C-alpha atoms as one frame of an Amber mdcrd trajectory, in Angstrom:
protein
 116.950 182.643  61.524 118.783 179.952  59.664 122.021 180.126  61.609 121.077
 181.184  65.123 124.207 179.777  66.758 126.514 181.899  64.612 124.764 185.038
  65.823 125.006 184.407  69.545 128.470 182.911  69.947 131.927 184.356  69.483
 130.944 187.959  70.190 133.728 190.471  70.761 133.573 193.006  73.597 134.028
 196.733  72.953 135.011 199.685  75.128 131.368 200.221  76.052 130.092 196.628
  75.957 131.028 193.396  77.661 130.037 189.969  76.355 127.983 187.913  78.778
 126.583 184.390  78.711 122.922 183.491  79.128 122.397 181.435  82.293 118.643
 180.756  82.196 115.496 181.596  80.233 111.857 181.427  81.351 108.947 181.834
  78.930 105.920 183.046  80.898 103.631 182.849  77.860 103.780 183.476  74.117
 104.278 187.215  74.675 106.588 187.411  77.690 109.906 185.964  78.849 112.656
 186.615  81.363 116.299 185.608  81.359 119.456 185.799  83.438 123.007 186.426
  82.266 126.434 186.401  83.863 127.438 189.525  85.767 130.899 191.053  85.309
 132.744 191.395  88.633 133.119 195.151  88.063 129.444 195.777  87.185 127.704
 197.995  89.740 124.225 199.481  89.615 121.607 201.156  91.793 118.325 199.313
  92.296 115.894 200.499  89.612 118.432 201.390  86.929 118.498 200.177  83.323
 121.310 199.129  81.010 121.783 198.495  77.307 121.738 194.882  76.143 121.689
 193.424  72.669 122.942 191.235  69.845 124.845 191.894  66.605 122.727 193.675
  63.998 122.505 192.815  60.320 125.231 195.374  59.628 127.569 193.673  62.080
 127.272 196.462  64.652 125.656 195.829  68.060 121.867 196.247  68.062 121.034
 197.530  71.528 117.950 198.362  73.573 117.480 199.686  77.116 116.325 197.079
  79.647 115.625 197.628  83.329 117.579 195.314  85.612 115.141 193.069  87.491
 117.622 191.405  89.819 118.685 192.888  93.167 121.914 194.850  93.278 123.663
 192.096  95.243 122.783 189.214  92.870 125.512 187.254  91.153 123.476 187.188
  87.932 121.589 189.919  86.076 117.938 189.305  85.257 115.732 190.993  82.661
 112.049 190.861  81.675 111.093 191.277  78.019 108.138 191.170  75.680 108.249
 189.144  72.480 107.771 191.136  69.287 107.594 188.933  66.196 109.064 191.552
  63.865 111.077 193.490  66.457 114.669 194.082  65.308 116.054 192.841  68.633
 113.285 190.999  70.492 112.445 188.775  67.509 115.894 187.254  68.013 116.367
 187.801  71.730 113.346 185.617  72.513 115.193 182.686  70.912 118.160 182.735
  73.276 119.011 179.612  75.263 121.462 179.009  78.119 125.019 179.211  76.832
 124.306 181.897  74.238 126.125 185.221  74.349 124.865 188.794  74.234 126.158
 192.305  74.726 125.856 194.148  78.048 126.482 197.860  78.436 128.986 198.884
  81.055 127.161 201.986  82.341 123.754 201.466  83.966 121.704 204.597  84.610
 118.142 205.770  85.204 115.747 207.803  87.320 113.663 205.024  88.927 115.935
 205.169  91.958 115.376 206.261  95.531 118.017 208.978  95.109 115.518 210.824
  92.880 112.812 210.855  95.568 112.356 212.901  98.700 111.927 211.032 101.999
 108.418 209.744 102.695 106.441 207.074 104.519 104.728 205.188 101.659 106.345
 204.209  98.358 104.021 203.229  95.510 105.477 201.532  92.426 102.896 201.559
  89.637 103.620 199.351  86.629 102.068 197.902  83.506 103.489 194.950  81.574
 107.273 194.679  81.653 107.384 197.932  83.618 107.455 195.645  86.652 111.154
 194.898  86.050 112.884 197.771  87.904 110.549 197.313  90.861 111.612 193.673
  91.187 115.074 195.015  91.927 113.952 197.768  94.279 111.739 195.588  96.479
 114.706 193.344  97.240 116.888 196.243  98.373 117.085 196.423 102.196 117.666
 200.190 102.070 114.202 200.727 100.564 112.584 199.182 103.643 114.618 201.445
 105.896 113.474 204.509 103.917 109.728 203.749 103.722 107.281 202.181 106.156
 105.120 200.752 103.340 106.201 199.564  99.899 103.405 198.853  97.401 103.862
 197.296  93.956 100.913 197.517  91.582 101.146 195.421  88.398  98.473 195.881
  85.733  98.356 193.405  82.830  95.861 192.183  80.248  95.900 188.463  81.089
  96.572 186.436  84.216  99.523 184.698  82.548 101.146 188.126  82.091 101.625
 188.394  85.874 105.303 187.492  85.786 106.864 186.608  89.169 103.380 186.473
  90.688 104.129 183.557  93.037 107.179 185.283  94.515 105.333 188.558  94.954
 102.207 186.992  96.455 104.437 185.317  99.032 105.773 188.743 100.070 109.295
 187.706  99.003 109.386 184.815 101.460 112.805 183.199 101.385 114.621 186.310
 100.192 118.020 186.300 101.930 118.025 189.999 102.817 114.490 191.396 103.005
 112.245 188.465 103.962 111.429 189.739 107.452 110.954 193.369 106.424 108.857
 192.476 103.384 106.540 190.336 105.498 105.606 193.481 107.439 106.005 196.296
 104.917 105.482 194.979 101.367 102.134 194.792  99.537 101.564 193.361  96.059
  98.508 194.451  94.080  98.108 192.575  90.777  95.249 193.543  88.481  94.045
 192.084  85.174  92.087 194.035  82.573  90.914 191.424  80.034  90.311 188.207
  81.990  88.473 187.275  85.177  90.645 187.780  88.286  90.172 188.742  91.916
  91.227 192.293  91.037  90.289 193.763  87.680  90.575 197.147  86.019  93.323
 199.602  85.242  95.379 201.241  87.954  93.380 204.471  87.829  90.245 202.462
  88.631  91.969 200.967  91.683  92.759 204.476  92.865  89.193 205.657  92.333
  87.559 202.739  94.159  90.110 202.627  96.980  91.444 199.136  96.234  94.969
 200.531  96.125  94.821 201.764  99.705  94.335 198.698 101.889  94.397 198.611
 105.668  97.782 196.912 105.455  99.282 199.942 103.759  97.966 202.375 106.341
  97.757 206.124 106.098  95.491 208.168 103.852  93.008 206.534 101.470  94.363
 208.657  98.634  97.730 209.856  97.367  99.225 212.521  99.630 102.284 214.488
  98.437 103.315 215.186 102.030 103.856 211.487 102.802 103.695 209.440  99.595
 106.275 208.830  96.888 105.426 207.275  93.537 107.407 205.519  90.795 105.838
 204.953  87.361 107.014 202.456  84.753 105.068 200.951  81.869 102.996 202.147
  78.947 103.367 205.692  77.673  99.642 206.245  78.247  99.759 205.166  81.886
 102.791 207.298  82.634 101.312 210.348  80.927  97.934 210.052  82.644  99.347
 209.389  86.109 101.950 212.127  85.825  99.176 214.620  85.084  97.026 213.193
  87.879  99.809 213.358  90.465 100.842 216.867  89.501  97.221 217.908  89.880
  97.481 216.704  93.484 100.618 218.760  94.088 103.286 216.103  93.408 106.509
 217.294  91.781 108.571 215.114  89.438 112.010 214.226  90.740 115.362 213.518
  89.117 118.838 212.486  90.175 119.774 216.172  90.285 116.646 217.315  92.127
 114.698 214.743  94.193 110.912 215.033  94.026 107.670 213.327  94.969 107.362
 211.002  91.938 109.624 209.709  89.186 109.291 208.134  85.761 111.873 206.499
  83.511 112.165 208.955  80.629 114.386 206.591  78.648 111.309 204.460  77.912
 108.873 207.317  77.201 108.312 208.410  73.616
């Protein structure tokens, strides 16, 4: 881009989009970054939902993509986690943002990775690959989730150790969080796994299920998924979601939605 500043300043809001300012940017590695933006006073969302964000396209119209909100529902800023795609229409430019830049934010968050789409249960498993971690970062900082489930487990599968975004915060069981610190210390479990580099836990999520790594003593309960007690959220690669959906349904799990709560949910907006 030869004139980056002209693209990300002076944007005009529309009926469906507000214009927000970038507050911070963190580059985790050459493939992954996260950023925060200002939050409109009227913006409300449920933990786990996504929203459209973007920049002006070459035709002058907003170029938008769906991004899960990674920040808790009470936060003053909105945070997002994104991959970097060199030739991606949006991400090739979005990865260049710096504090002070402007971007578009949709006014209507939505999604199915919400507790409203699940039946009551005792254990909540959030299975993610790559940037699929984002909605779970919001959910695990929601006090209501800890009141609904005795155990909350986040599994994050990535290729390289540097892809484990927010690892320090998660390994500390959200220590210092203003609302859920005490509950998370007792109820939250983080299971990171790396598939292409040495790490203390390696292999894809299905391997962790097969060898029992996913079901630690801390989590309690059955050493396998049980539709009578367990609820599962899936977010990440199309392959992971497809395979685990079939696996869970084979165990008797039923997919849920906002209209009809079930035993597991996926975010269909991100599935091809």
